[in-house]
BATOR-962743 format. One record per atom (N, C-alpha, C): residue number from 1; atom name; x, y, z. Coordinates in pm, 1 decimal. Layout:
// BATOR-962743
PT:NUM:CA:X:Y:Z
...
***
This chain:
// BATOR-962743
PT:1:N:7535.0:17266.6:892.9
PT:1:CA:7549.8:17147.1:974.6
PT:1:C:7674.8:17069.3:936.5
PT:2:N:7744.5:17023.5:1038.9
PT:2:CA:7867.8:16948.6:1013.3
PT:2:C:7835.0:16804.4:975.6
PT:3:N:7909.9:16753.9:878.8
PT:3:CA:7893.6:16613.3:840.0
PT:3:C:7941.4:16525.3:955.6
PT:4:N:7866.5:16419.8:989.8
PT:4:CA:7921.2:16327.7:1090.8
PT:4:C:8047.2:16262.1:1034.0
PT:5:N:8146.0:16246.5:1119.4
PT:5:CA:8272.5:16187.7:1072.5
PT:5:C:8251.4:16041.5:1036.0
PT:6:N:8315.4:16001.1:930.2
PT:6:CA:8304.9:15860.5:891.0
PT:6:C:8391.6:15778.2:985.4
PT:7:N:8367.2:15648.3:986.4
PT:7:CA:8444.8:15557.6:1070.3
PT:7:C:8593.3:15572.9:1040.6
PT:8:N:8628.3:15582.0:912.6
PT:8:CA:8769.4:15590.1:874.0
PT:8:C:8837.8:15713.6:932.2
PT:9:N:8763.2:15823.9:941.5
PT:9:CA:8822.9:15946.7:994.0
PT:9:C:8854.1:15937.1:1143.5
PT:10:N:8774.8:15855.8:1213.3
PT:10:CA:8795.6:15838.1:1357.5
PT:10:C:8885.5:15720.3:1390.7
PT:11:N:8902.2:15632.1:1293.3
PT:11:CA:8975.9:15509.7:1316.7
PT:11:C:9126.1:15536.5:1324.9
PT:12:N:9187.9:15487.6:1433.8
PT:12:CA:9332.5:15505.2:1447.9
PT:12:C:9407.7:15396.2:1372.0
PT:13:N:9343.4:15281.2:1360.2
PT:13:CA:9406.9:15167.8:1293.3
PT:13:C:9351.6:15039.5:1352.4
PT:14:N:9417.8:14929.8:1322.2
PT:14:CA:9371.7:14800.2:1372.0
PT:14:C:9473.3:14742.5:1469.2
PT:15:N:9421.8:14684.1:1575.2
PT:15:CA:9508.2:14615.3:1670.0
PT:15:C:9484.2:14466.2:1652.2
PT:16:N:9591.4:14395.5:1617.8
PT:16:CA:9579.3:14250.4:1605.8
PT:16:C:9632.1:14187.2:1734.0
PT:17:N:9546.0:14110.7:1798.8
PT:17:CA:9585.3:14040.0:1920.1
PT:17:C:9600.8:13892.6:1882.3
PT:18:N:9721.9:13842.0:1893.6
PT:18:CA:9741.5:13699.1:1870.0
PT:18:C:9727.0:13628.2:2004.2
PT:19:N:9623.2:13546.4:2015.9
PT:19:CA:9603.5:13467.8:2137.6
PT:19:C:9684.2:13340.1:2115.9
PT:20:N:9800.7:13333.1:2182.3
PT:20:CA:9891.4:13221.1:2156.7
PT:20:C:9849.8:13095.2:2231.1
PT:21:N:9853.3:13101.7:2364.9
PT:21:CA:9824.0:12978.1:2439.0
PT:21:C:9782.1:13008.4:2581.9
PT:22:N:9724.1:12906.9:2644.5
PT:22:CA:9691.5:12912.5:2786.6
PT:22:C:9789.1:12824.1:2861.1
PT:23:N:9823.3:12863.8:2982.8
PT:23:CA:9920.4:12789.4:3062.2
PT:23:C:9857.0:12754.4:3197.2
PT:24:N:9851.5:12625.2:3227.4
PT:24:CA:9803.1:12579.8:3357.9
PT:24:C:9666.6:12640.5:3393.1
PT:25:N:9573.7:12632.1:3299.8
PT:25:CA:9440.3:12687.4:3324.0
PT:25:C:9366.0:12602.9:3427.3
PT:26:N:9263.0:12662.1:3484.5
PT:26:CA:9186.9:12593.5:3589.4
PT:26:C:9109.2:12475.5:3531.9
PT:27:N:9091.9:12372.8:3615.6
PT:27:CA:9012.4:12256.4:3577.7
PT:27:C:8866.2:12285.1:3614.0
PT:28:N:8777.3:12278.6:3515.2
PT:28:CA:8636.2:12307.5:3541.0
PT:28:C:8545.3:12188.6:3511.0
PT:29:N:8596.5:12089.1:3436.9
PT:29:CA:8518.9:11967.8:3415.0
PT:29:C:8577.8:11861.3:3507.9
PT:30:N:8554.6:11735.4:3480.8
PT:30:CA:8600.2:11631.5:3572.7
PT:30:C:8752.1:11636.9:3590.6
PT:31:N:8825.4:11626.0:3481.6
PT:31:CA:8971.7:11626.0:3493.9
PT:31:C:9038.1:11737.9:3416.0
PT:32:N:8960.5:11802.9:3332.1
PT:32:CA:9021.7:11902.7:3244.6
PT:32:C:8922.1:12014.9:3218.6
PT:33:N:8943.1:12089.1:3111.0
PT:33:CA:8851.5:12195.5:3071.6
PT:33:C:8852.0:12203.4:2919.3
PT:34:N:8749.7:12269.5:2864.2
PT:34:CA:8741.3:12292.6:2719.2
PT:34:C:8747.2:12443.6:2697.0
PT:35:N:8867.1:12501.3:2706.8
PT:35:CA:8876.0:12646.9:2712.8
PT:35:C:8865.4:12719.5:2578.3
PT:36:N:8810.1:12840.3:2587.6
PT:36:CA:8816.6:12935.8:2476.6
PT:36:C:8828.5:13074.5:2538.1
PT:37:N:8871.2:13170.8:2457.0
PT:37:CA:8896.1:13305.7:2507.2
PT:37:C:8800.7:13403.5:2440.1
PT:38:N:8743.2:13493.4:2520.5
PT:38:CA:8661.7:13602.7:2466.8
PT:38:C:8738.2:13732.6:2492.0
PT:39:N:8753.8:13811.9:2386.6
PT:39:CA:8820.0:13942.1:2398.5
PT:39:C:8717.4:14050.5:2369.9
PT:40:N:8719.7:14153.8:2455.2
PT:40:CA:8621.2:14259.1:2442.1
PT:40:C:8690.2:14394.6:2448.6
PT:41:N:8657.9:14482.1:2353.4
PT:41:CA:8707.9:14619.5:2360.6
PT:41:C:8593.9:14710.4:2318.7
PT:42:N:8547.1:14793.8:2413.2
PT:42:CA:8430.7:14877.4:2384.0
PT:42:C:8314.0:14788.0:2346.4
PT:43:N:8257.4:14811.9:2227.0
PT:43:CA:8141.4:14732.6:2182.8
PT:43:C:8182.9:14609.4:2102.2
PT:44:N:8312.8:14597.2:2075.0
PT:44:CA:8358.4:14483.2:1994.7
PT:44:C:8385.1:14362.9:2084.7
PT:45:N:8336.7:14248.0:2039.8
PT:45:CA:8354.7:14126.8:2119.5
PT:45:C:8384.1:14010.7:2024.4
PT:46:N:8497.8:13946.2:2043.8
PT:46:CA:8539.6:13838.5:1954.0
PT:46:C:8591.5:13721.4:2035.9
PT:47:N:8585.2:13600.3:1978.0
PT:47:CA:8633.4:13486.1:2055.5
PT:47:C:8712.1:13385.9:1971.4
PT:48:N:8791.7:13305.4:2043.1
PT:48:CA:8871.1:13200.9:1978.5
PT:48:C:8786.4:13073.9:1969.0
PT:49:N:8842.0:12973.9:1905.3
PT:49:CA:8774.3:12844.2:1900.7
PT:49:C:8791.7:12772.8:2035.7
PT:50:N:8709.7:12673.5:2058.7
PT:50:CA:8718.2:12592.1:2181.1
PT:50:C:8823.5:12482.6:2158.3
PT:51:N:8908.8:12461.2:2256.8
PT:51:CA:9002.4:12348.3:2250.1
PT:51:C:8960.5:12248.2:2356.6
PT:52:N:8928.2:12129.4:2312.4
PT:52:CA:8871.9:12026.3:2401.3
PT:52:C:8975.7:11968.3:2497.0
PT:53:N:8931.7:11946.4:2620.7
PT:53:CA:9009.0:11873.0:2721.5
PT:53:C:9156.5:11910.5:2726.9
PT:54:N:9180.7:12039.7:2755.0
PT:54:CA:9319.8:12084.6:2755.6
PT:54:C:9334.6:12206.5:2847.2
PT:55:N:9417.2:12194.5:2950.6
PT:55:CA:9439.7:12310.4:3037.8
PT:55:C:9566.7:12386.5:2995.9
PT:56:N:9633.3:12338.1:2889.3
PT:56:CA:9746.2:12411.2:2829.6
PT:56:C:9721.7:12424.0:2678.3
PT:57:N:9610.3:12490.7:2642.2
PT:57:CA:9571.0:12494.1:2500.8
PT:57:C:9660.7:12585.9:2416.8
PT:58:N:9678.1:12550.9:2290.2
PT:58:CA:9749.2:12637.6:2195.9
PT:58:C:9648.5:12683.6:2092.0
PT:59:N:9608.7:12810.9:2101.5
PT:59:CA:9512.0:12863.7:2004.8
PT:59:C:9582.4:12919.1:1880.8
PT:60:N:9685.8:13001.6:1903.1
PT:60:CA:9754.5:13070.6:1792.9
PT:60:C:9655.6:13132.5:1694.2
PT:61:N:9561.2:13210.3:1750.8
PT:61:CA:9459.1:13273.9:1668.0
PT:61:C:9475.0:13425.2:1672.0
PT:62:N:9453.3:13487.6:1557.2
PT:62:CA:9459.9:13633.6:1548.9
PT:62:C:9320.2:13692.8:1558.3
PT:63:N:9305.7:13789.9:1648.2
PT:63:CA:9178.7:13859.3:1665.2
PT:63:C:9206.5:14007.0:1639.5
PT:64:N:9127.7:14069.2:1552.2
PT:64:CA:9157.0:14206.3:1511.0
PT:64:C:9048.6:14303.0:1556.2
PT:65:N:9091.2:14408.4:1624.4
PT:65:CA:8999.6:14513.1:1670.9
PT:65:C:9021.9:14641.9:1592.0
PT:66:N:8913.4:14714.3:1565.5
PT:66:CA:8923.5:14850.2:1511.6
PT:66:C:8941.6:14942.5:1630.8
PT:67:N:9049.0:15021.6:1630.8
PT:67:CA:9077.5:15106.2:1746.5
PT:67:C:9035.6:15250.2:1719.0
PT:68:N:8940.2:15298.1:1800.6
PT:68:CA:8896.1:15436.7:1792.4
PT:68:C:8949.4:15514.8:1912.3
PT:69:N:8964.2:15445.9:2023.6
PT:69:CA:9010.1:15509.6:2147.3
PT:69:C:9120.1:15424.6:2211.5
PT:70:N:9244.9:15474.2:2207.9
PT:70:CA:9355.6:15394.0:2261.7
PT:70:C:9353.4:15380.2:2413.9
PT:71:N:9265.9:15456.7:2480.4
PT:71:CA:9256.9:15446.2:2626.5
PT:71:C:9168.1:15330.8:2671.5
PT:72:N:9093.6:15274.1:2579.2
PT:72:CA:9005.5:15162.5:2615.8
PT:72:C:9089.3:15038.3:2640.3
PT:73:N:9071.4:14974.1:2755.7
PT:73:CA:9143.7:14848.9:2776.6
PT:73:C:9074.2:14735.2:2702.2
PT:74:N:9146.1:14627.1:2686.6
PT:74:CA:9087.1:14506.4:2628.7
PT:74:C:9064.0:14410.9:2744.7
PT:75:N:8944.3:14358.4:2753.4
PT:75:CA:8914.1:14262.0:2858.3
PT:75:C:8919.6:14122.4:2798.7
PT:76:N:9001.3:14038.8:2859.2
PT:76:CA:9016.3:13900.9:2813.2
PT:76:C:8955.2:13810.2:2919.2
PT:77:N:8865.1:13721.9:2878.5
PT:77:CA:8804.6:13626.1:2971.4
PT:77:C:8817.6:13486.3:2912.8
PT:78:N:8859.5:13392.1:2996.4
PT:78:CA:8868.6:13252.6:2953.5
PT:78:C:8744.2:13180.8:3005.8
PT:79:N:8682.1:13103.2:2918.0
PT:79:CA:8563.6:13025.2:2956.3
PT:79:C:8588.8:12877.4:2929.6
PT:80:N:8516.8:12794.6:3005.3
PT:80:CA:8515.7:12651.0:2980.3
PT:80:C:8385.0:12621.4:2908.3
PT:81:N:8394.6:12564.8:2788.6
PT:81:CA:8275.4:12534.9:2709.1
PT:81:C:8203.8:12412.9:2765.7
PT:82:N:8074.8:12430.3:2794.6
PT:82:CA:7993.0:12318.8:2842.1
PT:82:C:7878.3:12298.9:2744.8
PT:83:N:7852.9:12174.6:2709.3
PT:83:CA:7748.9:12148.2:2610.3
PT:83:C:7609.4:12173.9:2666.9
PT:84:N:7585.4:12132.8:2791.1
PT:84:CA:7448.0:12135.9:2841.2
PT:84:C:7420.5:12244.4:2944.5
PT:85:N:7524.3:12313.6:2988.3
PT:85:CA:7500.3:12419.1:3087.3
PT:85:C:7574.3:12545.2:3044.9
PT:86:N:7554.9:12648.7:3123.8
PT:86:CA:7620.2:12776.2:3094.7
PT:86:C:7772.4:12757.1:3104.5
PT:87:N:7846.6:12819.9:3012.3
PT:87:CA:7991.9:12806.5:3014.0
PT:87:C:8049.7:12869.9:3140.8
PT:88:N:8141.6:12797.9:3205.7
PT:88:CA:8202.7:12848.6:3329.5
PT:88:C:8315.2:12945.0:3298.5
PT:89:N:8325.0:13049.0:3381.4
PT:89:CA:8439.3:13141.2:3369.8
PT:89:C:8563.3:13074.9:3427.0
PT:90:N:8676.7:13099.2:3360.5
PT:90:CA:8804.1:13044.8:3409.7
PT:90:C:8904.6:13158.5:3428.3
PT:91:N:8854.6:13273.7:3472.4
PT:91:CA:8944.7:13384.7:3498.6
PT:91:C:8941.7:13491.1:3389.5
PT:92:N:8990.8:13609.4:3424.9
PT:92:CA:8992.4:13719.6:3329.0
PT:92:C:9115.0:13806.0:3352.8
PT:93:N:9141.7:13893.4:3257.9
PT:93:CA:9255.1:13985.3:3269.7
PT:93:C:9225.8:14108.1:3184.2
PT:94:N:9292.1:14217.5:3219.4
PT:94:CA:9275.3:14340.3:3142.8
PT:94:C:9407.4:14372.1:3073.7
PT:95:N:9398.2:14414.1:2948.3
PT:95:CA:9518.4:14448.5:2872.4
PT:95:C:9517.1:14598.4:2847.6
PT:96:N:9619.7:14665.6:2897.0
PT:96:CA:9634.2:14809.2:2871.8
PT:96:C:9707.0:14826.9:2739.8
PT:97:N:9649.1:14904.8:2651.9
PT:97:CA:9711.2:14928.6:2521.0
PT:97:C:9809.4:15044.1:2520.2
PT:98:N:9796.3:15135.3:2617.3
PT:98:CA:9872.0:15261.8:2610.0
PT:98:C:10023.1:15248.5:2596.1
PT:99:N:10091.4:15161.2:2673.8
PT:99:CA:10236.4:15149.5:2655.4
PT:99:C:10272.5:15109.9:2512.1
PT:100:N:10190.5:15022.8:2454.1
PT:100:CA:10212.6:14977.3:2316.8
PT:100:C:10190.5:15092.5:2217.7
PT:101:N:10082.2:15168.8:2239.6
PT:101:CA:10051.0:15283.8:2153.1
PT:101:C:10162.6:15387.9:2162.0
PT:102:N:10212.7:15411.8:2285.4
PT:102:CA:10322.4:15508.3:2303.1
PT:102:C:10446.5:15464.9:2226.3
PT:103:N:10475.5:15335.3:2228.8
PT:103:CA:10591.3:15284.2:2154.8
PT:103:C:10571.2:15303.1:2004.3
PT:104:N:10448.0:15282.2:1957.5
PT:104:CA:10418.0:15301.1:1814.7
PT:104:C:10434.1:15447.2:1774.2
PT:105:N:10394.1:15537.5:1864.9
PT:105:CA:10400.3:15681.2:1834.0
PT:105:C:10543.1:15733.8:1826.4
PT:106:N:10639.6:15652.5:1872.3
PT:106:CA:10779.5:15693.8:1862.6
PT:106:C:10828.9:15686.3:1717.6
PT:107:N:10745.0:15628.6:1629.7
PT:107:CA:10778.0:15617.8:1486.9
PT:107:C:10916.3:15560.5:1460.9
PT:108:N:10943.6:15450.5:1524.3
PT:108:CA:11074.5:15387.3:1510.7
PT:108:C:11081.6:15314.6:1377.3
PT:109:N:11197.2:15325.5:1313.6
PT:109:CA:11216.6:15244.3:1193.0
PT:109:C:11364.4:15214.0:1176.5
PT:110:N:11390.5:15110.4:1101.8
PT:110:CA:11527.5:15077.2:1066.5
PT:110:C:11615.1:15021.7:1177.6
PT:111:N:11554.8:14973.8:1284.1
PT:111:CA:11634.2:14913.7:1392.4
PT:111:C:11661.1:14767.0:1361.2
PT:112:N:11765.8:14710.6:1420.5
PT:112:CA:11786.1:14566.1:1402.9
PT:112:C:11668.3:14489.1:1461.2
PT:113:N:11627.6:14382.2:1393.4
PT:113:CA:11515.6:14301.6:1440.3
PT:113:C:11546.7:14243.6:1578.2
PT:114:N:11448.8:14254.4:1668.2
PT:114:CA:11468.6:14201.5:1803.2
PT:114:C:11508.9:14307.9:1904.0
PT:115:N:11524.8:14433.9:1856.7
PT:115:CA:11560.2:14543.0:1948.3
PT:115:C:11445.1:14569.0:2046.0
PT:116:N:11476.8:14574.2:2175.6
PT:116:CA:11373.9:14602.3:2276.7
PT:116:C:11352.9:14753.3:2284.7
PT:117:N:11230.1:14798.2:2261.8
PT:117:CA:11196.3:14941.2:2268.2
PT:117:C:11165.1:14979.9:2412.1
PT:118:N:11081.6:14899.4:2477.3
PT:118:CA:11056.3:14926.7:2619.0
PT:118:C:11011.7:14800.5:2690.5
PT:119:N:11025.2:14804.7:2823.2
PT:119:CA:10986.8:14691.2:2907.8
PT:119:C:10883.2:14740.3:3007.6
PT:120:N:10779.9:14662.7:3026.7
PT:120:CA:10676.7:14699.5:3123.6
PT:120:C:10681.3:14596.6:3236.1
PT:121:N:10693.3:14646.7:3357.3
PT:121:CA:10703.6:14557.5:3473.4
PT:121:C:10564.7:14518.2:3523.8
PT:122:N:10552.5:14396.2:3574.5
PT:122:CA:10424.4:14358.3:3635.2
PT:122:C:10399.5:14441.8:3760.5
PT:123:N:10274.3:14478.0:3783.9
PT:123:CA:10240.7:14556.8:3902.7
PT:123:C:10097.7:14523.8:3944.2
PT:124:N:10054.4:14583.0:4053.9
PT:124:CA:9916.0:14560.4:4098.9
PT:124:C:9816.9:14621.4:4000.6
PT:125:N:9863.5:14719.4:3921.8
PT:125:CA:9774.3:14788.2:3827.8
PT:125:C:9754.1:14708.7:3697.9
PT:126:N:9847.7:14619.5:3665.9
PT:126:CA:9828.3:14543.3:3542.3
PT:126:C:9816.0:14393.7:3573.9
PT:127:N:9788.7:14315.5:3472.0
PT:127:CA:9765.3:14172.1:3493.4
PT:127:C:9882.5:14088.0:3443.8
PT:128:N:9999.2:14150.1:3431.6
PT:128:CA:10111.8:14076.7:3375.2
PT:128:C:10171.4:13978.1:3474.8
PT:129:N:10206.5:13859.7:3422.8
PT:129:CA:10267.9:13757.3:3507.5
PT:129:C:10416.9:13784.7:3523.2
PT:130:N:10475.6:13848.3:3421.7
PT:130:CA:10618.1:13883.5:3428.3
PT:130:C:10644.0:14002.3:3336.4
PT:131:N:10768.7:14042.0:3325.5
PT:131:CA:10802.1:14158.7:3244.2
PT:131:C:10754.5:14140.3:3100.1
PT:132:N:10698.1:14245.3:3043.5
PT:132:CA:10652.3:14240.2:2904.8
PT:132:C:10742.8:14329.4:2821.1
PT:133:N:10789.2:14276.7:2708.3
PT:133:CA:10878.1:14354.6:2621.3
PT:133:C:10805.9:14400.2:2495.3
PT:134:N:10828.2:14526.6:2462.0
PT:134:CA:10783.7:14577.4:2332.1
PT:134:C:10908.4:14578.4:2244.7
PT:135:N:10905.1:14503.6:2135.0
PT:135:CA:11024.4:14490.4:2051.7
PT:135:C:10996.7:14534.3:1908.7
PT:136:N:11105.4:14568.1:1840.2
PT:136:CA:11099.6:14598.7:1697.9
PT:136:C:11143.5:14470.5:1627.4
PT:137:N:11048.3:14403.8:1562.1
PT:137:CA:11076.6:14273.3:1502.4
PT:137:C:11034.8:14273.2:1356.4
PT:138:N:11129.5:14248.5:1267.8
PT:138:CA:11102.8:14244.5:1123.0
PT:138:C:11023.9:14366.9:1075.2
PT:139:N:11067.3:14484.5:1121.4
PT:139:CA:11004.4:14608.3:1074.2
PT:139:C:10873.2:14642.9:1141.0
PT:140:N:10834.3:14566.7:1243.4
PT:140:CA:10708.0:14594.4:1312.9
PT:140:C:10732.5:14606.4:1462.4
PT:141:N:10646.8:14686.8:1527.0
PT:141:CA:10651.0:14697.9:1672.8
PT:141:C:10554.0:14593.5:1728.8
PT:142:N:10606.1:14508.7:1817.4
PT:142:CA:10527.8:14396.9:1870.8
PT:142:C:10542.3:14392.6:2022.6
PT:143:N:10435.0:14361.3:2092.3
PT:143:CA:10444.2:14345.2:2237.8
PT:143:C:10400.3:14204.3:2275.4
PT:144:N:10487.9:14135.1:2347.7
PT:144:CA:10455.0:14002.0:2399.4
PT:144:C:10414.0:14014.6:2545.0
PT:145:N:10301.5:13953.9:2580.0
PT:145:CA:10250.3:13965.7:2716.8
PT:145:C:10205.9:13828.2:2766.9
PT:146:N:10244.7:13797.3:2890.0
PT:146:CA:10185.0:13681.1:2957.6
PT:146:C:10095.4:13737.3:3067.5
PT:147:N:9966.0:13709.5:3056.4
PT:147:CA:9867.8:13762.9:3151.3
PT:147:C:9838.8:13660.8:3259.8
PT:148:N:9842.0:13706.8:3383.6
PT:148:CA:9798.0:13620.7:3493.9
PT:148:C:9648.1:13644.9:3510.7
PT:149:N:9571.4:13537.9:3504.3
PT:149:CA:9426.3:13552.6:3512.8
PT:149:C:9382.4:13584.5:3655.5
PT:150:N:9282.7:13673.4:3665.8
PT:150:CA:9226.8:13711.8:3796.1
PT:150:C:9100.0:13630.8:3821.7
PT:151:N:9053.4:13634.7:3947.6
PT:151:CA:8926.5:13571.8:3986.9
PT:151:C:8923.0:13421.8:3957.1
PT:152:N:9038.1:13357.8:3973.6
PT:152:CA:9047.7:13214.5:3946.6
PT:152:C:9168.8:13161.6:4023.6
PT:153:N:9172.5:13030.0:4048.3
PT:153:CA:9281.9:12976.5:4130.6
PT:153:C:9416.6:12970.2:4056.9
PT:154:N:9414.8:12955.7:3924.6
PT:154:CA:9541.1:12948.8:3852.0
PT:154:C:9517.6:12977.8:3704.5
PT:155:N:9625.6:12997.4:3632.4
PT:155:CA:9614.9:13011.7:3486.9
PT:155:C:9675.7:13139.8:3433.4
PT:156:N:9738.5:13126.2:3317.2
PT:156:CA:9796.8:13240.4:3246.4
PT:156:C:9763.1:13227.2:3098.1
PT:157:N:9761.1:13340.7:3029.2
PT:157:CA:9737.8:13339.0:2884.8
PT:157:C:9845.7:13423.0:2818.0
PT:158:N:9905.3:13366.8:2713.8
PT:158:CA:10011.8:13436.7:2641.5
PT:158:C:9953.5:13499.4:2514.8
PT:159:N:9977.3:13629.7:2499.7
PT:159:CA:9926.5:13700.5:2382.2
PT:159:C:10036.6:13786.0:2319.8
PT:160:N:10008.8:13835.5:2200.1
PT:160:CA:10102.1:13926.6:2133.9
PT:160:C:10020.4:14035.6:2065.1
PT:161:N:10064.9:14160.7:2081.1
PT:161:CA:9997.8:14273.4:2016.2
PT:161:C:10077.0:14317.2:1893.4
PT:162:N:10004.4:14355.7:1789.5
PT:162:CA:10067.4:14396.9:1664.2
PT:162:C:9972.0:14497.8:1599.0
PT:163:N:10025.0:14609.2:1553.0
PT:163:CA:9944.1:14718.0:1498.7
PT:163:C:9938.1:14711.8:1347.5
PT:164:N:9821.2:14743.8:1290.9
PT:164:CA:9807.5:14751.2:1145.5
PT:164:C:9757.4:14890.1:1108.5
PT:165:N:9837.2:14963.2:1031.3
PT:165:CA:9794.6:15094.7:981.5
PT:165:C:9706.8:15073.9:859.7
PT:166:N:9599.4:15150.7:852.8
PT:166:CA:9511.4:15140.1:736.9
PT:166:C:9522.0:15267.1:653.9
PT:167:N:9531.9:15255.2:522.0
PT:167:CA:9532.8:15375.4:439.1
PT:167:C:9397.2:15446.4:453.6
PT:168:N:9402.3:15578.5:463.9
PT:168:CA:9277.6:15654.5:472.1
PT:168:C:9222.4:15672.0:611.9
PT:169:N:9288.2:15615.0:711.4
PT:169:CA:9237.1:15635.9:847.8
PT:169:C:9324.0:15740.4:918.4
PT:170:N:9273.5:15785.3:1031.6
PT:170:CA:9336.3:15894.6:1106.4
PT:170:C:9480.0:15860.8:1146.8
PT:171:N:9501.0:15736.6:1186.9
PT:171:CA:9634.8:15694.3:1229.5
PT:171:C:9667.5:15745.7:1368.3
PT:172:N:9781.7:15700.8:1419.4
PT:172:CA:9821.8:15739.1:1555.6
PT:172:C:9886.8:15875.3:1554.8
***
């Protein structure tokens, strides 16, 4: 009988998603909203803190996922925190990891900081508000994305992807 593979053997590495800020988010309370972000990938679900009465919140929070399957998208949903009722949805977006993973697999090193590796254009297939750049910054491959939220009248969320290799894991 074959030994079941340990998590480390299947793990490609860690994806750190920096949830930077929300821009012009929808108003769900009287004049404002108390937004927070929920990120979901496969069975993993993590969230940011709530920022009170702010439709342009600055979270600057890092959320880290264990990546087993690079084809799984990350679902980002913004909610308005309500004390006495169910939290209202304020839009959602899907983040495709594959362009970022492909850039990582190029095994780039030693480039000047700020070098653009690739650019991804907004399209009907993705949720990008504008062109997203994957850059080589201070020895790391980083992707900056501004997501246009779906299923809502307005709002964007700015995030950044950053990969962490773990010793002993399968790697990319």
